[in-house]
N, C-alpha and C positions, 0 to 999 in steps of 0.2 A: 309419563313425562321424564322420569329419571333415566330411562333408556335412551332418550334423545341426547341428554348430557353425556352419558357414557359413550354413545356412538360418536359424538363430536370430539370427545377427549381422545378416543382411540384413533379416530381419523386424522386428527391434527398432530399427534405425537410422532408418527414416523417421519414427518417432514423435517423435524429437527435433525434426524440422522443423515439427511441428504444435504445439509447446509455446506456452503463453501464460503471462504473468505474472499470477498470481492472488494476492490478499491472503492471506498465511499467518497473520500475527498483527499486532497493533498495541498501542501503549502510548500512552495508556490503551487498554485492551482493548475490543473490541466489546461494547456494552451495559454497560460497567463503570460503577460508581458510585464516584468518587474523592472523598475528603474535602477535599483541597486542590487548587486549580487547578494543572494541569500547566503547565510552562514550554515544553514542546515536545510535538508529536505525532510518533510514530515509526511508520511503516508498513513492514512487512517483507513482501516479495513472494517468490514461489516461484522466481524467476530474476532475473538482472540486468536493469535497465531503462535506457532512454535518457532522461536528464534533460531534454533539450531538448523532448521531446514528452510529458512527464509532469507532473502537477500535483496539488495538494491544495487544496481550499477548505473553509472552516469557516463554519458558519452556526448561528444559534439554532434551536431546534426549530420555531419559528414561521417560519423561512426568512430571517430578517434576516442578511445577510452580515457576517462579522467580518473586519475588515481585518488582513491578515498580509503578511509578505514572501513571496516565492516559496519553495516547497519545494526542498530541495537533496538530492542524493545523499549518503548517509553516506560519508565518505572511507574508512572501514574496511569498508564492505559495499556493493557495487554493486547489491544487491537491496533496499536500504532507502532510503526517503525520510524526511527530517526537516523538520518545519515548526515554526519558532519561533512562540510564541503571545504575544499581549498578555495582561495580567491578565484572567482570566475571572471573571465574577460567578457565583454559584450558579445552576444551571439545567441544562437539557438542551441538548446541542449535536449537530449533524449534520456528519459528515465526509464529503465527496464526493471521490473520487479517480479519476484516469484515468492510465493508464500505457501506454507502448509498450515492449514487451520488446526486447531486443537483436536478436531475430529478426524484428522489425517488426510483431508482432501487438499490436493495441490491446485493452485491457480496461478496464472501469470498474466502480465500485460505490460504495456508501455504507454508513455505519453511524452509530450514535449512542452517546454516553456522557453521563454527568451528573456535575456538580460539586456537592458539598455537599448532596446530597439523599438 
């Protein structure tokens, strides 16, 4: 019986080495329509990330970049990035992100949300 537990332990452990940080959820949410412009974007990932190698960019739906400060790790959650936003006009926005997890794997993605529509 002990060998079954040992086999299970050895089988499951390498999976942790293959982990990647994927977007779990965001505020505003993916494809959300918010009535008021948000003051921040919050992106929550499936595992802690390395802030020096991670970032978030915001653009209009037409692709015009929106100037922001650099995204920062949430001091309460090492798996969350926070991006302060300037006042946003009504319209659709595209969020593009790239992160490197603490195990050094890079992932990236994008999503959209809209303000006042």
